[in-house]
N, C-alpha and C positions, 0 to 999 in steps of 0.2 A: 566798294560800299554796297551793302545789301539793300535792294529796293524793297520796300515794305508797304507800298501803296495798296497792294491787293493781296491780303493774306490767303494762304492755301491750306487745304486739309491733307496735304501729302506728308506722311510721317517718314522722315529720313534722318540720318545722323548729321550730315553736313547741310545745314539749312541754306548756306550760300549758293547751293546748286538750284534752289527754287528762285527763278527769275520771272518777273511779270512784265518787264519792259523789253523792247527790241534792243539789239546790240548793233550799233552803227558807228563806225569810225573809232572803235575802242571805248564807246560810251553807251550806257544803258539809257534808252530813250523812251519816254512816254509819248503817246500821240498828242500832238499840239491841240487837238480838239477835245482831248480827255476821253475819247471813245475807247471802250474796252469790249472784249468778248468773253463770255463765260465758257469754261471748260468743264465738262461733266464726266463723272464716272459712269461708264456704260452698264456696270453691274447694278448700280443703285439708282441712277438718275440724279444723284446729288451733284451740286456744283462744287468742284474741288478747288476752284480758283478762277482768276480772271487774268487776261493778258491784254496788253495794249493793242489797239486796232488802228494801224497807221494808214495814212492817206497815200494817194498816188504821188504827191509831191515829196512826201517823206520816203517813199520807195525810191524815187529818183535821187534823193539825197544819199541813199546808201550806195548808189552807183557812183555818185561824186566821190564818196570816200574810197570806194574800191579802185576807181580810176586814179586817184591821187596816190594811193599806196602801191599801185602796180609797178612803177619803175624800180622802186626800192626792193620789193620782194623778188621780182624777176632778176634783178641785178645781183642778188646774193649768190655765193657759191652754192652749187648743188648740195655739198656737204652741210652747209649751214641750214638750208631748208630741211634737209633730212633730220638734223638734230632737233629742230623744233617739232617736227612730226613725231619723232620718237618720244619726245617728252609728253606730247599729247596722248599718244598710245599708253604710256605708263600711267598717266593720270586717269584715263578712262578705265583701265583695269583695276586700279587701286580704289576706284569709286563704283565698282561694278554693282554692288548690292543697292546702293542709293539710286543709281541710274535705272536698275531693274524695277525698283519700287515706284519710281516716277512713271515708268512706262505702264506698269500694271494699273496705276491709278487713272491714267488718262486713256489707255487703249483697251484694257480689260483682259489681255492674254494671261494665261497661267504664269506664275512667277518663274517656274523652271524654264519656260520658253523665253521669258524676258531676259533671264540671265544668259541663256544661250545666244540671244540676239546681241547682247552687249559683247560677248566674246567674238561673235561673228563680225560685228561692226568694227571692233577694235582691230581685228586681223587685217582689215583693209588699210588702216592707218599704219600699222607695222609694215605691211607689204610695200606701200608707196613711200614710206620712209627710206626703204632700201632702193626702190626704183628711182627715187629722186636723184640718186648719185649717178645714174647711168643714161642721161640723155645724149648719147654719144654721137659725134659727127661721123657721117658715113662717107667714105671715099668711093668714088666711081671712076672706073677706067675711062679716060677722056676719049672723046670722039674727034677732038681737034688737036692739031699739032701744037706743041709748046704751050698747052693749057692744062691747068689743074682743075679738077671738078670735085666739089664737095656738096653734101646735103646736110643742112643744119635743121634741127628741130627747135622751134622757138614757141613760147607760150602765146596763145591767141589773144590774151588780154583779160578783160572782166568776163567771168562766167556766172550765169544765173542758174541756180539749182532749185528745183521745185520738187518737194518730196511728199509722199503719201502718209496716211495714218496707220497702215497695217504694220510697217516696219520703221518706226519713227527715228530709231538710232541708226540702223544699218544702211538705210537708203541714203542718209545724209553723209555718213562717213565714207561710203563707197564712192560717192561723187566728189565730195570735198577733198578727201585725201589725194585723189588722182589729180584734181585741178591744182591744188596747192603744190604738189610735187612737181608738176609741170612748170610752175612759176606763175600761174594765174592767181588773181584775186577773185573772191567770190561774194555774191549776194545770194542769200538763201531764203526761201519761203517754205516753212513747214506747214503741214495741214493745220487748219484752224481747229481741228478736233484734237490734235496731239502736239501742241507747241512746246510744252514744258521740257520734253526730251531734247529738242534742238537747242533751247536756251541753256540747258544744263551743259550741253557740249560746248556752247560758246563760252560759258564761264570757265570750263576746263581748258579751252584753247587759249584764253587770255592768260591763265596761270602757266601754261606751257611756253609762253613767250611769243605767240603769234602776234605780229605787230598790228597796231591800230589800223583799221581799214582793210586788212587782208581778208578777214573772215567776218562777214556781216549777216545777221539774222533778222529778218523783217517779219513781224507777225501782223496778221490782219486778214481781211477777206481776199481770197485768191484773185478774183477779177480786178480788184482795186490795186493790189500790189504787183501782180505779175504782168498785167497788160502794159504798163509803162516800160517794163524791161524788154518786152518783145519789140516795142517800137524804138528803143534807144539804140542808136548806132554804136555806142560805146560798149554795149554788151555784145561780145563777139561769139559767145557760145551759150546755148541753153540746154540743160539736161533735165529731163522730166521723167518721173515714174508715176503712172496713174492709168486711167482708163483710155481706151482707144479714142473715144468720143472727144475727150479733152485734149488728147494728143493732136487730133486733127485740127482742133481750134487753134492751138499754139503754133502748129505748123503754118496755118494760114496767116496768123498774126505776125509771124517772124519772117514771112516771105520778102517783105519790102526791104528788110535790112540784111537779108541773105546771111543768116546766122549759121554757124555750125550747130547741128542738132543731134542730140543723143536722147533717144526715147525708148523707155522700157514700158510697153503698153499692156493691153489685156492679154490674158492667156485662156486657153480652152483645152487643157491637156487631156489627151487620151491615154488610158492604160490598156494595153493589149496583152491578154493572157492566153497562151497557147497550151493545148494538151501536151503533156510531157514536161511542162514547167515544174519547178520545185514548188508545190502548192503551199507548203508552210511558208516559204519565203514570199511567194506571190501575195498571200493574204496579209502577212505582216507588213510588207512594203507598201501595198495598196492602202492599208490602214493609215500609214504615215502620210502617204501622198494625198489622201482625202481629208483627214481630220486635223492636221497641223494648223495652228493659228485659227482654229474653229472654221476651217475651210476658207478663210479670208486671205488667200495667198494666190498670186498670179500663177504660181507653179502647181496649184492644187489640182488634183484629179477631178475633172468634170464629167468625163465619159469613160465608163469602164466596159471594154469589149472582152468577152470571154468566149473561147472556142466551144462550140456546142457540146462535145463529148464531156467536158469538165464543168459546164455551166451550172448545173444543179448543185454540184458539190461546192463550187466557189460561192454561189449565192448563199447557200446554207451556212457555210463557215464564216463568210464576211458578215452576215446579219448577226450571227451568234457573237462574234467579236465586237460588233458595234453595240450590242446590248450591254456589254460590260463597261462601256465608257461612262465616266463620271462627268458631271457638269456643275459649274458653280463659279463664284467670284474668283478672280485671278489669284488673290493671296491665299486661297485655300488649295491652290495647285491641283485643281481637278484636270481632267483631260481636255475639256472644252470650257471656254468662257462665254461671255455675252458677245453678241454681234455689236457692231460699232454704232448703229443708229436704226431708227424706225424704217428708213428706206431699205436697208439691208434685209431686215426681217420680212418686209412686205414682198421683196423679190423671192425669198424662199417660198412664201405662201403662194405666190403667183405661179412659180415653176412647178410646185407640187400639184396644185389644182389643175393646171393645164395638162400635165403628164397623166394624171389619173383620169381626167375627162377623155383622153385619147386612148386609154386602154392599159396604161401601166398599172402594176400592182404595188401596193404599199406593204413593204415587208416589216418596217418598224419606224417609229417616230411619226412625223407628219404634222406636228403642231407646235405652238409655243410652249415653253416650259413654265411651270408655275412659279419658278424662282423670280421672274420679272419679265417685263415686256420685251426686253432685248435678248432674252434667252430662247433658243430654238432647239428642239430635240434633234439629236443626230438621226438623220432620216435616210432610209434606203428604199429606192424604187427599183423594181425589177421588170423585165420584159418591156422596157421603155420603147415606145414606137419612134421611128426615125423622124417623124414630123413634130415631136414634142419640142417645146421651146428650150428645155434644158440641154438638148443636144446641139443647139445652135447659138445659145447665148451664155455668157459667163455668169454662173450662179453666185460665186463668191460667198459661199456659206456652207453649212453642214448638211448638204443634201447630195447623196450619191446616186447616180443613175447607172444601172447595169443592164446590158443587153447582149444577146448571143450573136456569134458570127459563124460562118461555115468555111470560108476560104481566106487565104492570105490576101489575095487580090481584092476581095470584098472589103476586108477590114482596113487595108491601106487606103482604098478609095474613100471610105467613110471617115477615117481619121483625118485625111487631108481636106475633106469637104467643109472648110471653115476659113474665115478671113484671118484667123489667128494662127500663129506658128511659133510659140515660145518653147515648149518642152513636150516631149512624148516619152512614155514609159513602156518598155517591152519586157515581157517575161517569157523566156524560152531557153531550152538547153541546146538548141540546134545552131551551131556556129555559122552555117551558111545562111540560115534565116536571119540571124542577128545582122550579118553583113547586108543582106538584101534590104531589110527594113530600115537599117540605119541610113542607107542610101535613099530609099524611096520616101520616107516620111519627111514632109516639108516643115521641119521644125528646126529652130536654131540650136537646140540641145536635145540629145537623145540619151536616156538613162536605161541601161540594160540590167535587169535583175536587181535593181536597187532604186532608191528614191533620192537620197542626198547626192547631189552632184555639184552644188555651187560652193564657192570659196574664193578667196582673194586671188589665187594664181590663175583662175580660169576666166575666159571671156564670156560674160553673161549677156544674153540678148536673143532676139527672135527674128523670124522671117515674116514676110507679108505685113499685115497690120498689127503685129505684135511689137513693132518698133524699128528703130534705126540705130546703127552703131553698136558698140559693145562696152560693157562696164566690167571692171576687174581686169587682171592680167596686165601685161605691158600695153595691150591695145587700149585699155581704159585710160591710161595716162596720155597716150598718143592722140586720143579724141580731143584733148585740150591743147594740142600743138599745131603749128603750121610748119610746113616744110619750105625752107628757103634754099634755093639752088644758087651756088656761088661758082662762077667760072673765072679762073684767075690766070693771068699771063704775067710772068715775072719780068718780062723785058721792059 
């Protein structure tokens, strides 16, 4: 039954995908207090709808439901879990346009990027539908006479998933599909700024035959909903995507219950362009690395280092390409959309002002766009000094910082001089340099002469304070399992 307590302004074909209540134990639940949260369109500032804002007790009730459903879900044959995930995948793809429109309405990204995210998010469901069939027992050569040794992988139990606003579909499917494939049940908290995407996925999960209590989505304010999960011993794993600051907080809160933690935290990606690189490709790929999702991407290029002999050419061509970018509401499918909130815009202003005050040059942009308060012009800063904030803090927006370097050793040192270590981008034609830098750069992922590297089959994650564990690939499912060692004597 469609809950109609809070009408929305999102125009889609299948209105049943618009849900305003949380989804707990197979039921759509309003907050007992009646409290709600408004969700706004960042392009216009208009309220597009409201969702229930649940209490800590109601968040614990979701764990009750997940815990009760766990034995049944874990006890299914792997092929049975696989079939349910496959049905979910098919439904996500068949509702791609509606899901993309929901995302644009609450997140603001261009509609073509939203459609791409639905494809990307669905790919994880398809991948883990296959991986669900292969939690194989591993035999080990016994170190004891007359004994057989086996290693089993078993689901950890209830997993809590906390997802961000910049990729409201893909971050949820990447986590949930892996956990469900492993045999876990989940409680999910989507960002308060983008809850409708998660609730639509819950509606499709129900249609796919996910049993009641296996997949729960709890809307509300993050400190209220998530804190009880960190303290609950029944929640055996916590997977979080978001800022390093919040990741540290969740790490501390989860310490007393010794949870399995998977964290994809902040990024501060360097792009390193050497002389001799294919300049056409380096410009095109750096444009992708910088401006995708309006710069609101943990993989986004934050620092662009260019070897001095080609520095002037790179800057000139990059600025020229940036000036051609279009900006507007997501449904107009421009190159850049609005930023998510006022805090995000204020950070762009802070970083630009700081860099200019310290001697950087403004090549283009540098101010809010007249389209609205959350639109910011694509901005390029050149000759950025090493002490500028933008070279040490994640900007998470449409500001590019470019600076020259002279030696390989110098640029490696500067690229590594950060607490972050998610992804680094290299542009060079020298195979030996590719090998050296791939080894020397302290990042969990290294992209060479390209930008796009992520996908369901690869292990996504970072080093240092960019996170713990990996998502995607077989490793992503293994994060939600425990290894049980069985030593058996037949006598």
